[in-house]
Structure formats: structure tokens, C-alpha cells
C-alpha positions as CSV (number, residue, x, y, z in Angstrom):
1,M,-12.7,-55.4,6.3
2,N,-9.8,-55.6,3.9
3,A,-8.0,-52.5,2.9
4,V,-5.7,-52.1,-0.1
5,T,-2.7,-50.0,0.7
6,T,-0.1,-48.6,-1.7
7,E,3.4,-48.0,-0.6
8,T,5.2,-45.0,-2.1
9,T,8.9,-44.3,-2.0
10,I,9.6,-41.0,-0.2
11,E,12.5,-39.0,-1.7
12,P,14.1,-36.0,-0.1
13,V,13.7,-32.6,-1.6
14,A,17.0,-31.4,-3.1
15,I,17.6,-27.6,-3.4
16,K,20.3,-26.4,-5.7
17,A,21.1,-23.7,-8.2
18,A,18.8,-23.9,-11.2
19,G,20.6,-24.1,-14.6
20,D,19.8,-22.0,-17.6
21,D,18.4,-25.2,-19.2
22,Q,15.5,-25.1,-16.6
23,D,14.1,-21.7,-17.6
24,A,11.0,-23.0,-19.3
25,R,10.3,-25.5,-16.5
26,L,10.8,-22.8,-13.9
27,A,8.5,-20.4,-15.7
28,L,5.7,-23.1,-15.8
29,L,6.2,-24.0,-12.2
30,I,6.0,-20.3,-11.2
31,R,2.8,-19.7,-13.2
32,Q,1.2,-22.9,-11.8
33,S,2.2,-21.9,-8.2
34,Y,0.8,-18.4,-8.5
35,A,-2.4,-19.3,-10.4
36,D,-4.5,-19.5,-7.2
37,V,-3.2,-16.1,-6.0
38,A,-4.0,-14.6,-9.3
39,R,-7.6,-16.0,-9.1
40,R,-8.0,-14.9,-5.5
41,F,-6.9,-11.3,-6.2
42,E,-8.2,-11.0,-9.7
43,I,-4.7,-10.5,-11.2
44,S,-4.3,-10.8,-14.9
45,P,-1.5,-10.1,-17.4
46,Q,-3.4,-7.0,-18.4
47,N,-3.7,-5.4,-14.9
48,A,-0.4,-6.8,-13.5
49,P,2.0,-8.0,-16.3
50,A,4.9,-8.3,-13.8
51,H,3.1,-10.6,-11.4
52,P,4.6,-14.1,-11.3
53,S,1.4,-15.7,-12.6
54,A,2.4,-14.3,-16.0
55,C,6.0,-15.6,-15.8
56,T,7.7,-16.7,-19.0
57,A,11.0,-18.4,-19.8
58,E,12.1,-15.1,-21.5
59,W,11.3,-13.3,-18.2
60,I,13.7,-15.7,-16.4
61,R,16.4,-15.3,-19.0
62,S,16.1,-11.5,-18.6
63,D,16.2,-11.8,-14.8
64,R,19.4,-13.8,-15.1
65,L,21.0,-11.1,-17.2
66,E,20.2,-8.6,-14.4
67,G,21.9,-10.8,-11.8
68,V,19.0,-12.8,-10.5
69,R,19.9,-16.3,-9.3
70,Y,17.3,-19.1,-9.4
71,Y,17.2,-22.1,-7.1
72,S,15.1,-25.2,-7.6
73,A,13.5,-27.7,-5.2
74,A,13.2,-31.1,-6.8
75,C,11.9,-34.5,-5.9
76,G,13.9,-36.7,-8.2
77,N,13.4,-35.2,-11.6
78,M,10.3,-33.3,-10.7
79,L,10.5,-29.6,-9.9
80,V,8.2,-28.8,-7.0
81,G,9.4,-25.4,-6.0
82,C,11.8,-22.6,-6.7
83,A,13.0,-19.2,-5.4
84,A,15.2,-16.5,-6.7
85,S,17.5,-13.8,-5.2
86,K,19.2,-10.7,-6.3
87,A,21.6,-8.4,-4.6
88,A,19.9,-5.0,-4.4
89,T,22.9,-3.5,-2.6
90,A,26.0,-4.9,-0.9
91,E,23.9,-5.3,2.3
92,T,20.5,-6.2,1.0
93,F,19.3,-9.2,-1.1
94,Y,15.8,-9.6,-2.5
95,L,14.0,-12.9,-2.1
96,M,11.9,-13.3,-5.3
97,R,9.7,-15.8,-7.1
98,L,9.3,-18.1,-4.1
99,A,6.9,-20.7,-5.5
100,V,5.8,-24.2,-4.5
101,L,3.3,-26.3,-6.5
102,P,0.0,-26.5,-4.6
103,L,0.2,-30.3,-4.2
104,F,3.6,-29.9,-2.4
105,R,2.7,-27.1,0.0
106,R,2.7,-27.4,3.8
107,Q,5.7,-29.7,3.7
108,G,8.4,-27.2,4.5
109,I,9.7,-26.8,1.0
110,G,8.9,-23.0,0.9
111,R,10.6,-22.6,4.2
112,R,13.7,-24.4,3.0
113,L,13.8,-22.4,-0.2
114,A,13.6,-19.1,1.8
115,Q,16.2,-20.3,4.2
116,H,18.5,-21.3,1.3
117,V,18.2,-17.8,-0.1
118,C,19.0,-16.3,3.3
119,R,22.1,-18.6,3.7
120,Q,23.3,-17.6,0.2
121,A,22.8,-13.9,1.0
122,R,24.7,-14.2,4.3
123,R,27.6,-16.0,2.5
124,A,27.7,-13.1,0.1
125,G,28.0,-10.6,3.0
126,A,24.5,-9.3,3.0
127,A,23.0,-8.0,6.3
128,E,19.4,-8.5,5.3
129,V,16.9,-10.1,3.0
130,S,13.9,-8.3,1.8
131,V,10.7,-9.6,0.2
132,G,7.5,-8.0,-1.2
133,L,4.1,-9.6,-1.1
134,I,0.4,-8.7,-1.6
135,A,-0.5,-6.9,1.6
136,A,-3.9,-8.6,1.8
137,Q,-2.2,-12.0,2.0
138,E,-2.1,-11.9,5.8
139,E,-1.5,-15.7,6.1
140,L,1.6,-15.3,3.9
141,A,2.8,-12.3,6.0
142,A,2.4,-14.4,9.1
143,W,4.3,-17.3,7.5
144,Y,7.2,-14.9,6.7
145,G,7.0,-13.6,10.2
146,R,7.6,-17.1,11.5
147,L,10.8,-17.2,9.4
148,G,12.0,-14.0,11.1
149,F,10.9,-11.4,8.6
150,E,9.4,-8.2,9.9
151,A,6.9,-5.9,8.2
152,V,8.7,-2.7,7.1
153,E,6.1,-0.8,5.1
154,R,3.0,-0.9,2.9
155,R,3.3,0.7,-0.5
156,R,1.2,1.3,-3.6
157,F,2.7,1.0,-7.0
158,D,1.0,2.5,-10.1
159,H,1.6,-0.6,-12.1
160,L,0.0,-3.0,-9.6
161,P,-3.7,-3.5,-8.7
162,F,-2.9,-4.3,-5.0
163,E,-1.0,-2.8,-2.1
164,V,2.5,-4.4,-1.4
165,L,3.8,-5.3,2.0
166,L,7.6,-5.1,2.2
167,M,9.2,-7.3,4.8
168,R,12.8,-7.7,5.9
169,R,14.9,-10.3,7.8
170,H,18.1,-9.3,9.4
171,L,20.9,-11.8,8.9
172,G,22.9,-11.7,12.1
173,P,24.9,-14.7,13.2
174,A,23.0,-17.9,14.0
175,E,22.8,-16.9,17.6
176,D,20.6,-13.9,16.7
177,G,17.5,-15.4,18.3
178,H,16.0,-16.8,15.1
179,Q,15.9,-20.5,14.3
180,P,19.3,-21.4,12.7
181,L,19.0,-21.6,9.0
182,G,18.7,-25.1,7.7
183,S,17.4,-26.6,10.9
184,G,14.0,-28.1,11.5
185,K,11.8,-30.6,9.6
186,K,13.2,-32.0,6.4
187,S,10.8,-32.0,3.5
188,S,10.0,-35.2,1.6
189,C,8.1,-35.9,-1.5
190,P,4.8,-37.7,-1.0
């Protein structure tokens, strides 16, 4: 039996600060990455206009004016993921808009983006990083748990059709019992 094989070049995923010129590409990536979540939880621009599945380039530009920093994960020229962060206080940073395109999930890209935000927060002097997610997304809460985040509280917001789970990760020194940031499996593009 003859089999035809195709070789593909594997490129490493590069994570870096996203420039203003990437706002439209980031918005599209975020919408595409959150589309499955929106379908699963019946989220629409009408019932949750602030959900990432409705992200626009204008939204990202507005975020930037409020101090939000975006980071991109790219394989060559292709954006495959992103994350954002914002200093809520001198001690707390928010991890926001963590998004990985469905075809690139389960390769460590989301983990690397979350860790990148944690490193940036630590460098800025923050003591913790906080994230909010749909409380019913138990698999996502477990994933954040493996990254050292702990559930803090569940909260209802009038403008959202779902309950939010707030999680937090303390940013002690690397010897704090958590896996050192940046260690572990390196992601590659398929």
C-alpha cells in the first residue's frame, strides 16, 4: 500500500505586543475565536453587546485609549491568537480577550498568552492577575486552574445573560509553587 505524505514546515509561535495597525485583524480573530462560545451559550450582540464575539476594530481602539494592551500570537504572518491586559489597580491586572482560533487550540498557545500577560503584570509590579469567564464554562475554569488561577466569586451582571466566574492568580516569585512562567511545551504551527 502506497501512502502519499505531505511535509509541512513547522514554525514557532511568536508572541509580541500588537500594534495599532492590527486592530481590524485582532477584532476578526477575537470574533472568530468566540463564535463557538456565543453559539453554545446563545449569546448575541443584542443580549450581550460587550461579549468578545461582537468585537470590532473600534472596540479595540477604544480599549487602547483606556490603557488596554494587546498581545498577538502569530505563526509567520498569520495571527492565531491574542490576549489583552489592563492595570485595574497598582496591584491587579486584568487578563482580557484571550482568544485562539479553533484550528490552533490545544497546542499551548492560550497558555503561553496567559503566561505572557502574567509576566508583563509582574514586571509592572502587580501582585495578581484577574480574569472573568462564563461560570458555566467549567472546562475553561479548570484550564485556568491548571495555570494557577483560583475561583474568587460568581457574580451576575444586569447587562449579561450569564453568570460570571471571577478567578485570580497571585504573582509571587517563581518559587511560589506554580510552574515558572514561560516554561513547558513550546507551541508550533501545524
